[in-house]
DRENLUMMI-628747 format. One record per residue (C-alpha): residue number from 0; x, y, z; residue in one letter. Coordinates in Angstrom, 3 decimals. Layout:
BEGIN
(NUM (X Y Z) A)
...
This chain:
BEGIN
(0 (93.515 99.899 77.650) M)
(1 (92.544 103.410 78.742) K)
(2 (94.027 103.321 82.259) I)
(3 (97.696 104.242 82.583) I)
(4 (100.315 104.697 85.288) K)
(5 (99.534 107.575 87.659) G)
(6 (95.739 107.482 87.286) D)
(7 (93.568 107.589 90.397) K)
(8 (91.146 104.655 90.268) V)
(9 (88.405 103.056 92.362) I)
(10 (87.838 99.295 92.597) V)
(11 (84.322 98.346 91.455) I)
(12 (84.420 94.553 91.933) A)
(13 (86.082 91.997 94.155) G)
(14 (87.037 91.830 97.818) K)
(15 (88.529 95.343 97.765) D)
(16 (85.421 96.962 96.281) R)
(17 (85.179 100.672 97.099) G)
(18 (88.882 101.218 97.767) K)
(19 (90.737 103.906 95.867) T)
(20 (94.389 104.191 94.932) G)
(21 (96.804 105.245 92.257) T)
(22 (98.033 102.970 89.497) V)
(23 (101.714 102.288 90.089) S)
(24 (102.179 100.065 87.050) E)
(25 (100.115 98.999 84.030) A)
(26 (100.417 95.731 82.105) F)
(27 (98.582 96.283 78.782) P)
(28 (99.471 92.885 77.295) K)
(29 (97.591 91.044 80.041) I)
(30 (95.011 93.823 80.761) N)
(31 (96.015 94.240 84.406) M)
(32 (97.041 97.152 86.621) V)
(33 (98.918 97.354 89.912) L)
(34 (97.107 99.654 92.360) V)
(35 (98.739 100.784 95.612) D)
(36 (96.997 99.341 98.680) G)
(37 (94.628 97.083 96.706) V)
(38 (94.758 93.276 96.400) N)
(39 (97.418 92.984 99.105) V)
(40 (98.564 89.437 99.856) K)
(41 (100.887 88.145 102.578) K)
(42 (103.969 86.207 101.546) K)
(43 (105.847 84.124 104.096) H)
(44 (109.599 84.256 103.548) Q)
(45 (111.873 81.570 104.970) K)
(46 (115.175 82.529 106.578) P)
(47 (118.166 82.082 104.267) R)
(48 (121.584 81.325 105.737) G)
(49 (122.887 82.400 109.119) R)
(50 (123.364 86.106 108.599) N)
(51 (121.841 86.610 105.147) A)
(52 (118.110 87.179 105.670) R)
(53 (115.628 86.702 108.492) K)
(54 (112.298 84.953 108.127) G)
(55 (109.416 87.370 107.857) Q)
(56 (105.933 87.980 106.513) I)
(57 (105.869 90.447 103.631) L)
(58 (102.811 92.251 102.265) E)
(59 (102.757 92.542 98.489) K)
(60 (100.279 94.214 96.122) S)
(61 (99.294 91.988 93.222) L)
(62 (97.811 93.096 89.877) P)
(63 (94.053 93.436 89.415) I)
(64 (92.168 93.152 86.133) H)
(65 (91.475 96.442 84.402) V)
(66 (87.750 95.649 84.120) S)
(67 (87.490 95.770 87.912) N)
(68 (88.665 99.389 88.219) V)
(69 (87.352 102.745 86.986) M)
(70 (88.872 106.218 86.828) I)
(71 (87.939 108.682 89.582) V)
(72 (86.588 111.939 88.145) D)
(73 (88.838 114.865 89.196) P)
(74 (85.863 117.242 89.557) K)
(75 (83.178 115.109 91.185) G)
(76 (85.269 112.465 92.914) G)
(77 (83.024 109.675 91.655) K)
(78 (83.829 106.921 89.183) R)
(79 (83.559 107.614 85.472) T)
(80 (84.342 106.147 82.096) R)
(81 (87.163 107.353 79.894) V)
(82 (86.777 108.636 76.365) G)
(83 (89.269 109.677 73.710) V)
(84 (89.160 112.936 71.756) E)
(85 (91.401 114.222 68.995) R)
(86 (92.637 117.803 69.340) K)
(87 (95.036 119.187 66.733) D)
(88 (95.933 115.657 65.658) G)
(89 (96.806 114.587 69.204) K)
(90 (94.963 111.951 71.207) R)
(91 (93.693 113.140 74.605) T)
(92 (91.812 111.221 77.258) R)
(93 (88.705 112.805 78.783) I)
(94 (86.229 111.814 81.475) T)
(95 (82.706 111.075 80.296) K)
(96 (80.960 112.717 83.285) K)
(97 (82.576 116.142 83.398) S)
(98 (84.513 116.175 80.081) H)
(99 (87.733 117.145 81.866) T)
(100 (91.045 116.252 80.320) E)
(101 (93.173 113.595 82.018) L)
(102 (96.946 113.981 82.259) A)
């Protein structure tokens, strides 16, 4: 999986197509990422006890599959693929469009 925490991504498929956000968490074992402001669902919470917790509607971001997002190119601002290059024995990620190095 070439997308990691902190990357700026754009959604390319699904109901949130076209939205951008940063990856707040990555789940490589299940090939999913959690993107801020994307795939937001409402969860109804029942009140618990008298003074413990009130009933409310919470908005929660759920993970989205990594195949439905692409990295945003830092130079052009458009979506791009990610490649891997070896420099001095170290693995670095680069963008395919502008060949800039990703953090």
